[in-house]
C-alpha positions, 0 to 999 in steps of 0.5 A: 619140276621140269626145268623150262629155263636155261642159264646162259653162259655169256651173262645175258638174261636167262632164256625161257623156252615156251610154246609162245617164244617158239611160235613167235620166234622170240627170246623171251616169253614177254609181250608189250600190251597194245596200250593206245597212245603208249605202244608207239613205234619207239616202245614197240621196237625197244621191246622187240630188240630186247628179246620180247614182242612189241605190239603197236597200238592203232586205236587212234591211227588211220590206215596211213598212219598205221602203215607209216608206224610199221615202217618206222618200227622196221627201221628200228628193228629187224626183230619180230613185232606185232600190230594190235587191231581193235576191230570194233573201231571205225578204221579197225578193218582198214587198220587190220588190212594195212598190217596184212598188206605190210606182211606184219609178223603177228596181228593181235586183234580185239573187240570183234571177229577176226576170223577173216584174218587168219587165212590172209595172214597164213599166205605170208606166214603171219600169226594171228592172236585173239584177245579173249576174256572168256572161255567161250571166246577162246574156243571161238578163237581156237576154232577159227584157227587163231595161232594163240589167245591173249587172256586179259584178267581183271587186274589189267588195264583197259578192257579185262574180264570180270574174273581175276587171272589166277582163275582165268587162266586155268579156266582157259587152259582147260577149254583150249589147247593153243597157246595162251598169253597171260595179261593183266596183273603181271609186272615182274618175274615172279608174275611170269613164272606163276603164269607159266604155272597157270598154263600160259606161255607168256605174259603181256605187259602194259602197266610195266612197260608204260613206265619204261623210258621209251614210253610217251606217258607224260612226266607228270602222269609217270610219277603219279603212277609210281606213287600209287598203290594197287588199290588206286584204280577204278574198274568201271563201265563209265569211262568208255561204255565197257568194263575197264580199269583205269587210275583213280584221278579226279576225272575218273571218280566224277565219271564213276558218279556220273553217266554221260549221254549219247550227246555228251559222248558224240560232242567229243567225236570231232577229236576222234575224227581228226586221230583217225584222218576221217571227216567228221560227218563220215565218222558220224555216219559210221557210228549211227549206221550200227544202231543205238547201243552200238553208237553210244559205245563208240561215241563213248570210246571217242570221248574216252580218247580225248580224256586219254590224250589229256593224261598221257601226252599232256600230264592233265589228271584233272580232265584226263583217264589213264588206263592202268592195271593193278601192277602199278603197285609194283612199279617203282622205277622207269628204266629202259624196256631192255632193263625191264626184260632182263630184270624180269628173266633174272627174277624169273630164274630165281623164282623157278629155282626157289620152287624147285628147291622147295619141291625137292625139299618137300619130297625128301621130308615128306612123311605120311599124315597122322590121323588127328584122332589117333 
């Protein structure tokens, strides 16, 4: 087995050299997933400062708020960082334009066609990562010139694939030649080594970093996550209109039983308009302009934002909904982000060494198979 990591002599965490660390100029092959309301400047900067890549979430930010957040990150760290842009949302393009204008090192787009971002980022040396859940979408991203794809398996929080990471990653590895970042089901060093073995060059983590000391997750919701198991989640399209994984709570279980209509979803849109800094009628016009199916999806996403705010900021799990991955079953503490990265890299080095040892032992003891009927 080719040794892909180096044990540093200065006592710092082991260094894994991968296609993604070289592409993004980071020390460790670990990214912060762009979690709405959670991947804030403080958490982004903490992950980047510790050698990973922090990625800012902009789903509830206006373009002005996105610019301010980018500048705050730069006040906190000189390390590379990224900005996540869900293009489906009404302010998606404006936030992407803000990231380009601020010359953000890495832009991670999702829920839309971001091919137009590639030449714009190339002008200043920026990198573009497409978030995908299928091989077809990964191939489209490669044809558009994206630098990498972020692949979200079924285990992950938010809008993951219907397919688990164990199958999805090698499927996409066979479909494209650009670097892959694995998301969904990764929360420790063993998972990192598994992702590398499946063809990824890094992992992106949401749930593990949502419980970091720098995360804004409300203490009551944090405690709930720390106590729950991997099976205490729901994969449903009844939260924001698209398949996603959320924490099993009274509110999410009610949503699973009941499907709200357009009027219910639109009733929650004033809150989204306030978050985005838009007049409510202007937001409503943007939503309705795209037709009934798209309108319903956007309206449900607006209603989902208020439910997420209740869980993340208020600790209200009776009325709130918290996107969470199955990795919550592995998470039992809330250390600083730097400790999470250091611990993961140490675990990964031990896991990789264990694989090498097993392979060496296996090679030395290999004997021809005997026929069962001999």
